[in-house]
C-alpha positions in Angstrom: 4.2 -31.6 -18.8 1.6 -28.9 -18.6 2.2 -26.0 -20.3 -0.5 -22.8 -19.6 -1.6 -21.0 -22.6 -3.1 -17.4 -21.7 -4.8 -15.6 -24.3 -7.2 -12.4 -24.2 -10.0 -11.3 -27.5 -10.8 -12.9 -30.3 -8.1 -12.9 -32.3 -5.2 -14.0 -29.4 -8.1 -16.9 -28.6 -8.2 -18.1 -32.2 -4.4 -17.9 -32.5 -3.5 -19.4 -28.5 -5.6 -22.6 -30.2 -4.2 -23.3 -33.1 -0.9 -22.8 -30.7 -3.0 -25.5 -28.1 -3.5 -28.1 -31.9 0.5 -27.9 -32.7 2.4 -28.1 -29.7 1.9 -31.5 -28.8 2.6 -32.6 -32.6 5.7 -31.4 -31.5 6.5 -32.9 -28.6 4.2 -35.5 -27.5 4.7 -35.4 -23.8 3.0 -32.0 -23.5 0.0 -31.4 -22.3 -1.1 -27.8 -22.9 -4.1 -25.9 -21.0 -6.2 -24.0 -23.2 -9.4 -22.6 -22.2 -11.9 -21.9 -24.9 -13.8 -18.5 -23.4 -13.6 -15.3 -21.7 -17.0 -16.3 -19.8 -15.6 -19.7 -18.9 -12.1 -18.7 -18.1 -14.4 -15.6 -15.1 -16.7 -18.9 -14.3 -14.1 -21.6 -13.5 -11.5 -19.2 -12.8 -11.6 -20.6 -9.0 -10.8 -24.1 -9.7 -9.5 -25.0 -12.9 -7.3 -21.7 -14.0 -6.0 -21.7 -10.5 -4.9 -25.6 -10.5 -3.8 -25.2 -14.0 -1.4 -22.3 -12.9 -0.5 -24.3 -10.0 1.0 -27.1 -12.4 1.9 -26.0 -15.0 5.5 -25.4 -15.8 5.9 -23.2 -18.6 3.5 -20.3 -19.4 2.8 -19.1 -23.3 1.4 -15.9 -23.7 -0.2 -15.1 -27.1 -0.2 -11.1 -27.4 -2.0 -8.6 -29.5 -1.7 -4.8 -30.1 -5.7 -6.0 -28.6 -4.9 -7.4 -25.3 -1.2 -5.7 -24.2 -3.3 -4.5 -21.4 -6.1 -6.4 -20.6 -6.3 -7.6 -16.7 -6.6 -11.3 -17.1 -3.2 -11.4 -19.2 -1.6 -9.1 -16.4 -3.2 -11.3 -13.5 -2.2 -14.7 -15.3 1.5 -14.0 -16.2 1.9 -11.9 -12.5 0.4 -15.1 -10.9 2.3 -17.6 -13.2 6.0 -15.9 -12.8 5.9 -16.4 -8.9 5.7 -20.5 -9.4 8.4 -20.5 -12.1 11.5 -19.0 -13.4 11.0 -16.1 -16.1 12.5 -17.4 -18.9 10.1 -20.4 -18.2 6.8 -17.6 -19.2 7.4 -16.7 -22.5 5.0 -13.9 -24.1 5.0 -14.3 -28.2 4.3 -11.5 -30.0 1.9 -11.3 -33.1 2.2 -8.3 -34.8 2.9 -6.7 -31.1 6.9 -4.6 -30.8 8.7 -5.9 -27.0 8.8 -2.1 -26.4 4.8 -2.1 -26.5 5.2 -4.2 -23.1 3.9 -3.3 -20.0 3.1 -4.2 -16.5 5.0 -7.8 -15.2 4.7 -8.9 -19.1 8.4 -6.5 -19.3 10.4 -8.9 -17.4 9.8 -11.9 -19.2 12.2 -12.3 -22.9 9.2 -12.0 -25.7 8.9 -13.6 -29.1 8.3 -12.2 -31.9 5.9 -15.1 -34.0 8.8 -16.1 -36.4 10.7 -19.3 -37.5 13.7 -18.7 -35.5 11.7 -17.7 -32.0 9.8 -20.8 -32.2 12.3 -23.0 -32.7 13.6 -21.3 -29.2 10.3 -21.8 -28.1 10.4 -24.9 -28.3 14.0 -26.2 -27.3 13.0 -24.7 -23.7 9.7 -26.4 -23.4 12.3 -29.5 -24.5 14.3 -29.0 -21.8 11.8 -29.3 -19.1 10.6 -32.2 -20.0 13.8 -34.1 -18.3 13.7 -37.7 -19.5 11.0 -37.3 -21.5 12.8 -34.8 -24.1 13.8 -35.2 -27.4 17.8 -35.7 -28.5 18.8 -32.5 -30.6 18.5 -33.6 -33.7 15.5 -35.3 -33.2 14.0 -32.4 -32.1 15.2 -29.9 -35.0 13.9 -32.7 -37.2 10.2 -32.8 -36.1 10.0 -28.8 -35.6 11.1 -28.2 -39.3 8.4 -31.0 -40.2 6.0 -29.2 -37.9 6.7 -25.5 -38.7 5.6 -24.8 -41.9 1.9 -26.1 -40.9 1.7 -23.8 -37.2 3.2 -20.8 -40.1 0.3 -21.5 -42.4 -2.1 -21.7 -40.0 -1.5 -18.7 -38.0 -1.1 -16.4 -41.3 -4.4 -17.7 -42.2 -6.0 -16.1 -38.8 -3.7 -12.9 -39.0 -5.7 -12.1 -42.3 -9.0 -13.2 -41.5 -8.5 -10.8 -38.7 -7.0 -8.3 -41.0 -9.5 -6.5 -42.4 -11.5 -5.6 -38.9 -12.6 -2.4 -38.2 -10.9 -0.6 -35.3 -13.3 1.9 -34.1 -15.4 -1.6 -33.3 -12.6 -3.5 -31.8 -12.1 -0.5 -30.3 -15.8 0.2 -28.7 -16.0 -3.5 -27.5 -12.0 -2.8 -26.0 -13.6 -1.2 -23.6 -16.7 -3.5 -22.8 -14.4 -6.0 -22.3 -11.7 -3.9 -19.4 -14.9 -3.6 -17.3 -16.2 -7.0 -17.1 -12.8 -8.1 -16.8 -11.4 -6.1 -14.5 -14.6 -6.4 -11.9 -14.3 -10.6 -12.3 -10.6 -9.9 -12.1 -11.2 -7.6 -8.7 -13.7 -10.2 -7.3 -11.4 -13.2 -8.2 -8.9 -11.2 -6.5 -10.8 -11.2 -3.0 -11.7 -14.5 -3.2 -7.8 -15.3 -3.4 -6.5 -12.6 -0.9 -9.5 -14.5 1.3 -7.2 -17.8 1.3 -3.7 -16.4 1.4 -1.8 -13.7 3.2 -0.7 -12.1 0.8 -3.3 -11.1 -2.3 -2.9 -12.5 -5.5 -2.4 -9.4 -7.4 0.8 -7.0 -7.6 0.8 -3.6 -6.7 1.8 -3.0 -10.8 -1.1 -5.5 -11.5 -3.9 -3.5 -8.8 -2.9 0.0 -10.2 -3.3 -1.3 -13.8 -6.8 -2.0 -13.1 -8.0 1.7 -11.3 -6.4 3.2 -14.0 -8.3 1.0 -16.4 -11.2 2.1 -14.6 -11.0 5.8 -15.0 -10.2 6.0 -18.7 -13.0 4.2 -18.6 -14.6 6.8 -16.4 -13.9 9.6 -18.8 -14.5 8.1 -22.1 -16.9 5.4 -22.4 -20.1 6.0 -19.6 -21.7 8.4 -22.6 -21.1 5.3 -24.7 -22.6 3.0 -22.3 -25.1 4.6 -20.0 -24.0 6.7 -16.8 -25.4 4.5 -14.6 -24.8 1.1 -15.1 -21.7 1.9 -15.7 -21.1 3.7 -12.2 -23.1 0.9 -10.9 -20.7 -1.3 -12.0 -17.3 0.3 -10.9 -18.3 1.6 -7.3 -18.9 -2.8 -7.1 -15.2 -3.0 -8.2 -14.1 0.1 -5.1 -14.8 -2.5 -2.3 -12.7 -5.3 -3.4 -10.1 -2.9 -4.7 -9.9 -1.0 -1.1 -10.2 -4.4 0.5 -6.8 -5.7 -1.5 -4.4 -2.7 -0.6 -6.1 -2.3 2.9 -4.6 -6.2 3.2 -1.0 -6.2 1.5 1.4 -6.1 2.6 2.8 -3.6 0.2 5.7 -0.8 1.8 3.6 2.3 2.8 5.0 4.0 -0.2 3.2 1.6 -2.8 -0.2 1.4 -0.6 -0.7 5.4 -0.2 0.0 5.4 -4.4 -2.7 2.5 -4.6 -5.3 4.5 -2.2 -4.6 7.6 -3.5 -5.4 6.2 -6.8 -8.8 4.4 -6.0 -9.9 8.0 -3.7 -9.4 9.5 -6.9 -11.8 7.3 -8.9 -14.4 7.4 -5.8 -14.2 11.1 -6.2 -14.5 10.8 -10.0 -17.9 8.6 -9.9 -19.1 11.1 -7.4 -18.7 13.8 -10.0 -20.1 11.8 -12.1 -23.4 10.9 -10.1 -23.8 15.0 -9.5 -24.0 16.2 -12.6 
């Protein structure tokens, strides 16, 4: 059985990698999908990641304070939730409170990383294995054997990132948001041309537009006005396309289009100053 592991950012990637290695040790019938870097995720989304989202029975989302609002996380959570029951989309929280979740992630039962919550997660996955699932007694024994190893490795990863500069992460995060939103918008347009309904939910689209507004108001001086504005303008057309081709209600469509127009006006103002 396939399990989709979603991540965004260096810390989340390293945590996801530990989970990827650990899960088959506990449940040998599972096959986690984990792509090792953001560039590969963007470049190969059309073939590989879309296929894995389609075939996975469970989704695990490695959430940290640095990636709660990342477009990739939102997009993959929304796409996966359309295919499977919400109880099988499992956000795992690392240093994050469930009250901090936004967008599509709010609808799922999030699990803080702990022995009790990880055991619940393993039981959820085991229940999906059909004839291959383990008996409760066997599952408990296997989990108790492997849990300390995961806990030790996860704590080492968290400790390794503890000393990172918050300012450095914030600056890098702004650039990553721009790159991810640009890639996400292009991929969403590609997907919408194959399907009658676009892949992005209204909240995901609105979040993407709001992320661009935040960048426009706080980061143009940091990254260079001409380059940033040019990249943002490239996103406007596919965003408008998605909104116009949607089957959202007229109220939601108007809200989304107003946000697009506000962003366009904001960029025009920057160009003429």
